[in-house]
RODO-2510 file (C-alpha; in nm, 4 decimals, decimal comma):
residues 230
     n   res          X          Y          Z
     1     t    -0,0001    -0,0003     0,0006
     2     c     0,1182     0,3533    -0,0728
     3     f    -0,0351     0,6974    -0,0345
     4     w    -0,0215     0,9552    -0,3110
     5     r    -0,2040     1,2897    -0,3438
     6     d    -0,4536     1,2077    -0,0668
     7     h    -0,5354     0,8682    -0,2178
     8     r    -0,4560     0,5227    -0,0903
     9     i    -0,3306     0,2870    -0,3616
    10     n    -0,3241    -0,0890    -0,2961
    11     i    -0,0714    -0,2528    -0,5262
    12     i    -0,0864    -0,6126    -0,6437
    13     d     0,2319    -0,7050    -0,8332
    14     t     0,1377    -0,9883    -1,0645
    15     p     0,4031    -1,2345    -1,1870
    16     g     0,5097    -1,1889    -1,5480
    17     h     0,6212    -1,5430    -1,6234
    18     i     0,4072    -1,7937    -1,8170
    19     d     0,4470    -2,0514    -1,5380
    20     f     0,2392    -1,8313    -1,3046
    21     t    -0,0647    -1,7817    -1,5290
    22     v    -0,3069    -1,8925    -1,2561
    23     e    -0,1637    -1,6392    -1,0087
    24     v    -0,1965    -1,3670    -1,2751
    25     q    -0,5624    -1,4542    -1,3277
    26     r    -0,6303    -1,4495    -0,9529
    27     s    -0,4869    -1,1007    -0,9351
    28     l    -0,6739    -0,9737    -1,2412
    29     r    -0,9992    -1,1066    -1,0986
    30     v    -0,9965    -0,8494    -0,8161
    31     l    -0,8095    -0,5530    -0,9631
    32     d    -0,9888    -0,2187    -1,0103
    33     g    -0,7295    -0,1117    -1,2660
    34     g    -0,3917    -0,2165    -1,4045
    35     v    -0,0614    -0,0611    -1,5068
    36     v     0,0982    -0,2692    -1,7801
    37     i     0,4746    -0,2204    -1,7856
    38     f     0,6522    -0,2696    -2,1190
    39     d     1,0228    -0,2733    -2,2014
    40     g     1,0820     0,0439    -2,4053
    41     v     1,3538    -0,1394    -2,6011
    42     a     1,1649    -0,4597    -2,6828
    43     g     0,8071    -0,3249    -2,7003
    44     v     0,5265    -0,5781    -2,6663
    45     e     0,6654    -0,9217    -2,5783
    46     p     0,4672    -1,2523    -2,6060
    47     q     0,3988    -1,2869    -2,2320
    48     s     0,2782    -0,9232    -2,2160
    49     e     0,0308    -1,0077    -2,4898
    50     t    -0,0937    -1,3137    -2,2970
    51     v    -0,1542    -1,1107    -1,9798
    52     w    -0,3213    -0,8334    -2,1851
    53     r    -0,5726    -1,0837    -2,3230
    54     q    -0,6396    -1,2106    -1,9709
    55     a    -0,7022    -0,8525    -1,8596
    56     d    -0,9450    -0,8148    -2,1521
    57     k    -1,1284    -1,1244    -2,0285
    58     y    -1,1746    -0,9785    -1,6804
    59     k    -1,2510    -0,6265    -1,8178
    60     v    -0,9673    -0,4584    -1,6236
    61     p    -0,9192    -0,0884    -1,7148
    62     r    -0,5508    -0,0164    -1,7647
    63     f    -0,2820     0,2145    -1,8939
    64     c     0,0575     0,1372    -2,0423
    65     s     0,3970     0,2454    -1,9112
    66     l     0,7049     0,2207    -2,1341
    67     n     1,0011     0,1624    -1,9052
    68     k     1,3790     0,1719    -1,9703
    69     l     1,3630     0,4491    -2,2303
    70     n     1,7035     0,5581    -2,0967
    71     l     1,8733     0,2443    -2,2325
    72     i     2,0499     0,2023    -2,5649
    73     g     1,8072     0,0879    -2,8307
    74     a     1,5018     0,2424    -2,6614
    75     d     1,2292     0,3147    -2,9164
    76     f     0,9311     0,5144    -2,7896
    77     e     0,7476     0,5407    -3,1207
    78     g     0,8252     0,1814    -3,2165
    79     s     0,6862     0,0614    -2,8807
    80     i     0,3660     0,2604    -2,9318
    81     q     0,3287     0,1040    -3,2730
    82     s     0,3705    -0,2461    -3,1315
    83     i     0,1026    -0,1759    -2,8650
    84     r    -0,1399    -0,0561    -3,1344
    85     e    -0,0692    -0,3442    -3,3716
    86     r    -0,0644    -0,6288    -3,1199
    87     l    -0,2911    -0,5157    -2,8347
    88     s    -0,5250    -0,2268    -2,9158
    89     p    -0,5336     0,0501    -3,1797
    90     n    -0,7070     0,2685    -2,9218
    91     a    -0,3948     0,3655    -2,7266
    92     a    -0,2152     0,7023    -2,7240
    93     p     0,0512     0,8796    -2,5173
    94     v    -0,0365     1,1337    -2,2503
    95     d     0,3364     1,1870    -2,1759
    96     i     0,6217     1,1884    -2,4242
    97     p     0,9909     1,1548    -2,3323
    98     m     1,2437     1,4359    -2,3653
    99     g     1,5591     1,2958    -2,5154
   100     s     1,6273     0,9310    -2,5844
   101     e     1,8558     0,6596    -2,4491
   102     h     2,1219     0,8117    -2,2210
   103     e     2,0038     1,1634    -2,3112
   104     l     1,6613     1,1078    -2,1518
   105     h     1,6060     1,3892    -1,8980
   106     g     1,2320     1,4268    -1,8500
   107     v     0,8860     1,4045    -1,9989
   108     i     0,6327     1,6390    -2,1595
   109     d     0,2749     1,6290    -2,0361
   110     i     0,0925     1,6798    -2,3658
   111     i    -0,2392     1,7512    -2,1946
   112     e    -0,1072     2,0356    -1,9816
   113     m     0,1646     2,1176    -2,2384
   114     k     0,4311     2,1398    -1,9700
   115     a     0,7755     1,9827    -1,9447
   116     f     0,8911     1,7989    -1,6337
   117     t     1,2680     1,7510    -1,6172
   118     y     1,5386     1,6153    -1,3920
   119     k     1,9116     1,6769    -1,4166
   120     d     2,0594     1,3791    -1,2387
   121     q     1,9580     1,0150    -1,1915
   122     n     1,9590     1,0746    -0,8137
   123     d     1,7061     1,3609    -0,8381
   124     k     1,3927     1,2950    -0,6347
   125     e     1,1820     1,5776    -0,7775
   126     l     1,0729     1,6897    -1,1230
   127     t     1,1243     2,0504    -1,2277
   128     e     0,8284     2,2033    -1,4132
   129     e     0,9251     2,4056    -1,7219
   130     e     0,7838     2,5408    -2,0430
   131     v     0,7957     2,2967    -2,3353
   132     p     1,1225     2,3614    -2,5223
   133     t     1,0800     2,4955    -2,8762
   134     e     1,2352     2,1891    -3,0374
   135     y     0,9657     1,9656    -2,8838
   136     l     0,6627     2,1862    -2,9492
   137     e     0,5613     2,0447    -3,2890
   138     k     0,5972     1,6859    -3,1714
   139     a     0,3958     1,7584    -2,8545
   140     k     0,1161     1,9268    -3,0545
   141     k     0,0998     1,6340    -3,2973
   142     y     0,0612     1,3810    -3,0156
   143     r    -0,1904     1,6067    -2,8352
   144     e    -0,4128     1,6247    -3,1452
   145     e    -0,3866     1,2481    -3,1838
   146     l    -0,4914     1,2004    -2,8207
   147     l    -0,7921     1,4333    -2,8587
   148     e    -0,9119     1,2448    -3,1671
   149     k    -0,9119     0,9189    -2,9685
   150     v    -1,0728     1,0374    -2,6402
   151     a    -1,3220     1,3080    -2,7470
   152     e    -1,5930     1,0518    -2,8187
   153     y    -1,6096     0,9467    -2,4517
   154     d    -1,7470     1,2841    -2,3367
   155     d    -2,0268     1,4616    -2,5229
   156     e    -1,9197     1,8094    -2,4131
   157     v    -1,5590     1,7467    -2,5156
   158     l    -1,6701     1,5973    -2,8486
   159     g    -1,8831     1,9029    -2,9295
   160     k    -1,5995     2,1414    -2,8544
   161     f    -1,3473     1,9287    -3,0439
   162     l    -1,5667     1,9138    -3,3567
   163     n    -1,6216     2,2917    -3,3408
   164     g    -1,2483     2,3543    -3,3076
   165     d    -1,2917     2,5133    -2,9639
   166     e    -1,0096     2,5171    -2,7118
   167     l    -1,0391     2,2405    -2,4510
   168     s    -0,9361     2,2856    -2,0909
   169     v    -0,6921     2,0480    -1,9160
   170     a    -0,9737     1,9294    -1,6862
   171     e    -1,1995     1,8480    -1,9826
   172     i    -0,9340     1,6454    -2,1608
   173     k    -0,8428     1,4526    -1,8454
   174     r    -1,2122     1,3842    -1,7866
   175     a    -1,2461     1,2344    -2,1339
   176     v    -0,9265     1,0274    -2,0894
   177     r    -1,0540     0,8974    -1,7560
   178     k    -1,3952     0,8046    -1,8992
   179     g    -1,2395     0,6123    -2,1862
   180     t    -0,9924     0,4413    -1,9542
   181     t    -1,2447     0,3381    -1,6871
   182     k    -1,4668     0,1940    -1,9620
   183     g    -1,1725    -0,0238    -2,0629
   184     e    -1,1876     0,1113    -2,4191
   185     f    -0,8953     0,3578    -2,4228
   186     f    -0,5394     0,2981    -2,2989
   187     p    -0,3170     0,5984    -2,2087
   188     i     0,0571     0,5483    -2,2617
   189     l     0,3323     0,6962    -2,0420
   190     g     0,7043     0,6760    -2,1073
   191     g     1,0064     0,7054    -1,8827
   192     d     1,2680     0,5061    -1,7000
   193     n     1,2841     0,3424    -1,3604
   194     r     1,4061     0,6525    -1,1788
   195     m     1,2050     0,8097    -0,8988
   196     p     1,0842     1,1210    -1,0894
   197     t     0,9088     0,9336    -1,3700
   198     v     0,7548     0,6897    -1,1193
   199     q     0,5838     0,9987    -0,9720
   200     r     0,4205     1,0616    -1,3108
   201     l     0,3009     0,7004    -1,3125
   202     l     0,1389     0,7441    -0,9686
   203     d    -0,0258     1,0674    -1,0908
   204     a    -0,1789     0,8671    -1,3768
   205     v    -0,3067     0,5973    -1,1393
   206     v    -0,4900     0,8662    -0,9395
   207     e    -0,6186     1,0580    -1,2421
   208     y    -0,7159     0,7859    -1,4874
   209     l    -0,7714     0,4492    -1,3235
   210     p    -1,1068     0,3779    -1,1560
   211     s    -1,1515     0,3909    -0,7810
   212     p    -1,3399     0,0991    -0,6179
   213     l    -1,6515     0,3201    -0,6369
   214     d    -1,6326     0,3512    -1,0156
   215     i    -1,6770    -0,0147    -1,1018
   216     p    -1,9128    -0,2893    -0,9759
   217     p    -1,7936    -0,5231    -0,6987
   218     v    -1,6415    -0,8604    -0,7873
   219     k    -1,8735    -1,1572    -0,7354
   220     g    -1,7558    -1,5029    -0,6346
   221     i    -1,8974    -1,8298    -0,5021
   222     n    -1,8178    -1,9213    -0,1431
   223     p    -1,6910    -2,2849    -0,1683
   224     k    -1,8304    -2,3753     0,1735
   225     t    -2,1857    -2,2477     0,1229
   226     e    -2,2114    -2,2386    -0,2607
   227     q    -2,3626    -1,8899    -0,2168
   228     v    -2,2707    -1,5969    -0,4417
   229     e    -2,0896    -1,3251    -0,2460
   230     e    -1,9595    -0,9790    -0,3381
***
C-alpha cells in the first residue's frame, strides 16, 4: 500500500512469467485497474500479450507504461506502434519523453503542455518548465492524436473538439478517464525506472484508473456455502 495525493493505492504485483498464469488470473480477478509495464527497447513481448488478453477477459481498465527508455536501443514510437498493432489500436501517449537513451532527462505532459525534467539520476523531484521549442511540434502532434481518440467518450468534449474550440486540461483529463475506466482507451506513459518518472506514473493511477466506487464489486462463489458473495 502507498499513499499519493490524498489517495490510498493498494498494489498487487502480478508475476510476469508464463508458469504463473493462474496467479496472474487470480490477481486480475480482483483488480480495479492495471498498469501494464513494457520494455521500451523490446516493446510488446509474447507474455505481455498473454496477460493483456487475460485482462481483456476480466474487463480490467488499464494504462501502459514504457520503461527503460534511458537504455541504448530504446524506441518510444516503435513501442507505441507495437502496442497498437498487437494489443489495441485505441492507445495514445499522454506523456512523451524528452531525449532518448542516455540523453533522456524528463517528460512532456501533452495535456497540460508542460515539461517535467530532472538533471541527475539521483534527483527525487521533477522541475516544471515550459515545453522547449524543439519539442513543441511533436507535442502538438501527439496532443491532437490524443484528442481524436478520447473526445468521443465525453459529449461536451466531443462538441468542442468538432467545433475547433479550445479544450481545458480538466475536460481532456475527464475524457481520458472516462475512456480508460470503460476499458476502451489505454493511455501510454514513457520514462525510465528513476524516482521522478515513477511519480508521473502514480499521478496517472490517481487521475485515470477507476476507484473501487467507479466499477461494480467482484462476485464469487463461497466454496463452503455455494452462495454468491460480493
